C-alpha positions in Angstrom: 138.3 -28.4 181.7 140.1 -25.3 180.4 140.9 -22.1 182.2 142.5 -18.9 180.9 144.4 -16.1 182.6 145.2 -12.8 180.8 148.2 -10.6 181.7 149.5 -7.4 180.0 152.9 -6.0 179.6 154.7 -3.3 177.5 157.6 -4.1 175.2 159.4 -2.6 172.2 160.5 -4.4 169.1 161.0 -4.0 165.4 160.8 -6.3 162.4 163.8 -5.3 160.3 162.7 -6.7 157.0 159.1 -5.5 157.1 158.0 -3.4 154.2 156.0 -1.0 156.3 155.9 0.8 159.6 157.0 -2.2 161.7 160.5 -2.0 160.5 160.9 1.1 162.8 161.6 0.9 166.5 158.2 0.9 168.3 156.3 -0.6 171.2 153.1 -2.3 172.1 150.9 -2.9 175.0 150.9 -6.7 174.7 148.3 -9.0 176.3 149.0 -12.6 176.8 146.3 -15.2 177.4 147.4 -18.5 178.9 145.0 -21.4 178.5 145.5 -24.5 180.6 143.7 -27.8 180.4 143.4 -30.3 183.3 141.1 -32.2 185.5 139.1 -30.3 188.1 140.7 -31.1 191.5 138.2 -32.9 193.8 139.7 -32.8 197.3 137.3 -31.7 199.9 139.0 -29.3 202.4 141.7 -28.4 199.9 142.0 -24.7 198.9 142.2 -26.0 195.3 139.0 -28.0 195.5 136.9 -27.4 192.4 139.7 -25.7 190.5 142.0 -26.7 187.6 144.6 -24.3 189.0 144.4 -21.3 191.2 144.3 -18.2 188.9 146.7 -16.4 191.2 149.2 -19.3 190.6 148.7 -19.1 186.9 149.6 -15.4 187.1 152.6 -15.8 189.4 154.2 -18.5 187.3 153.6 -16.5 184.1 155.1 -13.3 185.7 158.1 -15.2 187.1 158.9 -17.1 183.9 158.0 -14.6 181.1 156.1 -11.4 181.8 158.6 -9.8 184.2 161.4 -10.5 181.8 159.6 -9.0 178.8 157.8 -6.1 180.5 159.4 -2.8 179.6 162.1 -4.6 177.7 163.1 -4.3 174.0 162.7 -7.6 172.3 165.4 -7.9 169.6 166.3 -10.6 167.1 169.8 -11.9 167.5 170.3 -11.4 163.8 169.5 -7.6 164.0 173.2 -7.1 164.8 173.4 -3.3 164.7 170.3 -2.8 166.9 171.4 -5.5 169.3 174.8 -3.9 169.6 173.2 -0.4 170.1 170.8 -1.7 172.8 173.6 -3.6 174.6 175.6 -0.4 174.7 173.0 1.4 176.7 173.8 1.2 180.4 171.1 -0.7 182.3 168.9 -1.1 179.3 166.5 -4.0 179.5 167.0 -6.0 176.3 165.8 -9.5 175.6 167.7 -11.2 172.8 165.7 -13.7 170.8 166.7 -16.4 168.3 163.7 -15.3 166.1 162.4 -12.1 164.6 159.9 -10.7 167.3 156.7 -11.0 165.3 153.5 -11.8 167.2 153.6 -15.3 165.8 157.2 -15.9 166.9 156.6 -14.3 170.3 153.6 -16.5 170.9 155.6 -19.6 170.0 158.5 -18.6 172.3 156.1 -17.9 175.1 154.5 -21.3 174.6 157.8 -23.0 174.8 158.9 -21.1 177.9 155.6 -21.7 179.7 154.9 -25.3 178.6 157.3 -26.8 181.1 156.3 -24.4 183.9 152.6 -25.6 184.0 153.1 -29.2 183.2 151.1 -31.3 185.7 151.7 -28.8 188.5 149.0 -30.3 190.7 148.9 -33.9 189.6 145.7 -33.3 187.7 147.0 -33.8 184.1 147.5 -30.0 183.8 149.0 -28.9 180.5 149.4 -25.7 178.6 147.0 -25.8 175.7 147.3 -22.3 174.1 149.1 -19.1 174.3 147.4 -16.2 172.6 149.5 -13.1 172.3 147.8 -9.8 171.4 150.1 -7.3 169.7 147.2 -4.8 169.5 143.6 -5.2 170.6 142.7 -6.3 167.0 145.8 -8.4 166.1 147.0 -11.6 167.8 148.7 -14.9 167.3 147.8 -18.3 168.8 150.4 -20.9 169.7 148.3 -24.1 170.2 149.7 -27.3 171.7 148.7 -29.6 168.8 150.3 -27.2 166.2 153.4 -26.0 168.1 154.6 -29.5 169.0 154.8 -30.7 165.4 
C-alpha cells in the first residue's frame, strides 16, 4: 500500500549558471509530497490499525528532519562562494548550504536522501520511502524515486 503526505514551505535560491531568470536571487512556495510504501497494520485495538503510517507522524517527521530547516531559508550551493559568504555575513540569516546546485531535481534527491532513513520500517510493517516529489511551482516538479535514486 502507498500513502502520500503533502507539505509546503517557502525558500529562496538561485542557479548561478542558468541562462535565464533563475540565475537571480528569488524564492518559491515549494510543496513536497512524501510517498511511503508499507504493509497495512492489522492490530485490533491499536491506534494504527488499518494504516500504513499515521499521516500526522509522516508530517511530524518531515518537518523535524527537512521542512523546518528549509522553510524561510535560503538554499545555497557550496560552490556559489560569493553568495554563500554574503549570506553567512548576515546576522541571524537562515542559510542552508548544499553540496549541489539547488535545482528542483537536486533538492528532490537531497530530500529523498534525508528522509529515506527517517521513515525506514518505522512501525515494523516494511515501511519505506518510495518517492519524494518536489514542486518548485504548481506546474513544475521533480520526482526522486527509490528505484532510480539508489542506483
